[in-house]
Phi, psi and omega in degrees: 000141180294139181301322181294319179295316180298318179296316180298318179297322179296316179296319179296320179297323178283348183061046179283133176278162176304325178296319180292321180297322178293336184266010179288129179230146172268123184233133172282171182300321181294311181291325176300317180301321179297318178294318181295315181293334179293334179057017179257002186232148169262129185233133177222135178288132176275119181296140181230132181295324184263350179054031178285157180247138179243173179292135180300133181283347181268302185269342179061019180237314182267171181253149181204189182254169180274135179226148168273123182238110182232145175294144178287000000 
């Protein structure tokens, strides 16, 4: 199965709204902790079939997972 199709099915399964899809960020553990400690955000891990890690969108140095990050 094509990765794009699998990713789309995963988003549909999570019932992500277009707003939530726009708010997906890749966060390393350090940057994730800053968002959690701020307590101003709702954070949910985006399930990934391969569990690969990408470059953090905040610090651009460490690697992390994809999260939906939305203001409360």
